[in-house]
Steps between C-alpha positions, in 0.01 A plus 500: 500500500403760757722790603839391636400133486808402297759664728321392816488135390843472336699702752291430812462868592215731608486751216181704460392843381599761757749288695796700630835359390865585533704405193876517542456764771246713308150520648189494282153356441393223263286676240466245217516132421768463233478124441832356620581827675341738746442859388626732773446875534795609713446778754761724336339468152197686371161332527446274201869422443504123532819292510517128428654316796571132541282379788784331692812705422578705813129561569348530847120497527310705760140601565250668269553861396341742256582525131531868410244605237607641165481874450251638247774554241639148555151357444466697176836380373415140590178534299699650212733199505193277474302697237769723347531319167160647407642856504768697316659633819449536875340844457234352269434238766465765773249693287300192406147410600628154601711644781212715623268198501749278684576767762128556550444126559789473746383800707152343526657178623448293187748265339719602213 
């Protein structure tokens, strides 16, 4: 299934990446497809903090907005969560050649 296909078909809504929503009075932007849920980054949360929200429970859908990018430290920690089991601790990860290589690829525009 493609992104948001399940929620769009089963709940007859217009969910997509970057759509502005208001969930129970809190405004945010859809930042991830979470299967049966929509992943929302609320305006009063930090970038990258995604909350699972049911696509029909007190949700109003609006136009397309911008998903805030992760900070450099948030990107590093996300990479650590993905590759961290290869290292003794977070400091070892930060000093690793793997991190340097991944950061180099992302600054050149390549995929991780």
